[in-house]
N, C-alpha and C positions, 0 to 999 in steps of 0.2 A: 504494500500500500504506500509506504513512504520511503524516503531515502534518508541517508545519514544527515543529521543536523550537526553542524559544527558551531558551537557557541550559541548565543541568542536564546539561552534558557534561564528562566527564573525557577528556583526551587522554593517550594512552600512547605514549611513544617506546620502540620495541622495540630494545633494545641488548644483548640477552642471548645473541647467537649466538657460535659458536666462531670466526668469521672465517676459516674454512678456506680460502676463495679469496683471503685476504689473508695467508696464511702464519701464521694463528693470532692475528693482531693484533686487539685490541679496537677494532672499527670506530668506536665513539663518539669515540675519542681520536686517530683518524687526522686529520691536518690537511688542509684544503682551503683554498688561498689564505691559509695561515698561521693558520687558526682550526680547532680541533677540530670535527668534524662535529656532535657533540651540542650544542656551544655555538652553532653556526649555527642548528640546528633548533629548539632550546628556545624562543627568543623568538618565532619564527614561529608555532609551535603554541600557545604560551601566549597569544598575542594573539587566538586564535580560540575558546578554550574557558574553562570556569570554573576548572579545575585541571589540572595535569599530573602524571603519574607516569612514572618511568623504570623500565623492566623491564631488569634487568642481572644477570649471573651472576658478574661479577668487577669489580674496581675499584669496589666498592660505596661505599667512603668517598669516593672521588674524585667519583663521580656525586652522592652526597648533598651534597657541598660546593656543588653548584649550587643548593641551596635548595629542592629538590622531593623528595617521597617517592620512595624507591627500593624496588622489590619484586624478588625473585628467583624463579625457577621453583620450583614446588611439586613438580616431577618431576625425577629425576636425569638426567644425561647429555645436557644440551643437547637437549631434546626438540623444538626448533623454535619457530617464531613462535607457534604456537597455545598452547604452554606459557607463553610470555610474556603472551599475551592472557588465558589462564586466571588467571595470578597477578594481572594488572591488574584483571580482573573481580572477583576475590575481594577486592581491596583498594578497589575503586571505591565511592564514597559518593554518586555521582550516578546518575541513571537510565540514562544512556547512556555508552558508551565509544567513542572515536574513535581509531583506530590509525594509527601511522606508523613505518616503519623508520628507524633512526638514520642510515642512509646516504643519505637522501633529500636531493637538492639542489633539486629542482623542486617544492616544496610550494606549491600554489596559495594565494593570499592569501584566497580565498573557499572554501577546502576545507570547513570546518565548516558554513558557511551552505548550500552546495549539497548536502552530504551530509544535513544535517538536514532539508532539504525533501523528502527521499526515503527517510527512515529506515524500517526498517533496510536497509542497502545496502553495496555495494562500489563502488569507483571503477572506471572504465573509460576507456581512452585508445586511440585508433586501432584500435578493434575488439577490443582485448585487455583482458580483465578483470585488474584489479590487486587481487587478493583480500586482500593484506596491508594495504591501505588500506580499512578498513571502519568502519562505525558500527553498533554492535550494542547491544541493551538489556542492562542488567545481569542481567536475568532469563534470559539465554541461557547463564549459567554452567553450569547443570546439563547442558544439551545438549552443551556443549563438554567437560565432564568425562566424560560418557558416551562421547563420540567418542574422546577420548584414552585412556580406560580400555580401549577396544576395540582399541587399538594403532594407531589411525589418526593420521596426522600432516599430511596434505595440506590446506593452507589453502583452496584452491579447492574441494575436495570438501565441506568443512564449510560453506563459504559457500553452495554449491549446495544442500546439504541444508536449510539455514536459509531457503531461498527468498528470499535477499537481492536486492533490486532493484539495478540498475546505474545509476550516475550518470556520464554522459559528460563528460570534460574535454578534448575534442578542440580546443576553442578556446583552450586555455592552452598556449603554447609550452613545451616541456620539462617538462610536468607529470609528476611522479613519477619524473623522471630520478634514477637512483641509482648508487652506486658499488659494484658487486658485487665488483670485483677491482682489482688494481694497474693493469692496463691501462686500465680505465675511468677511474681516478683520473688517470693521466697524460694521457689524451686530453682530459679535461674541463678540465685546467689549462693546456692549450696555447692 
């Protein structure tokens, strides 16, 4: 579908969730091995893209202190990852947006390179689509707004409607490993 994109990519760290499976904690500031998740992920993603945005709905000043732009949802009530992607697309100044949830521990070092070779796309691992890991053109903002305006919230459904290709990361151990809840955090630190 697409060709290789060299540069011209903004990465977004999606940190705007309610943290409901973490007792309402802001996941970006949960520590893993003594370092907040956002501080672990930011340099990994920044090394792969032209610029980084953080999508957050609380602790805005704390995120901004990391030295990158922070956007918050344009919709009320924590409307999900797509609302964060919408806000990032709205603020994006490059042609492409590469997404990554803040609770990602297993970000492949070649994530942007592999995704850009197949853009627009979503990641896939072990036969499972990882739709919150996607590379989409800035021009997809209108389609996303229409989808959200229709009351839809499912990332996978929107990705499917956009006919995004899939990029397999089966060769990367622990690719896209994330910390969805306290149990996952405890298990990963053992």
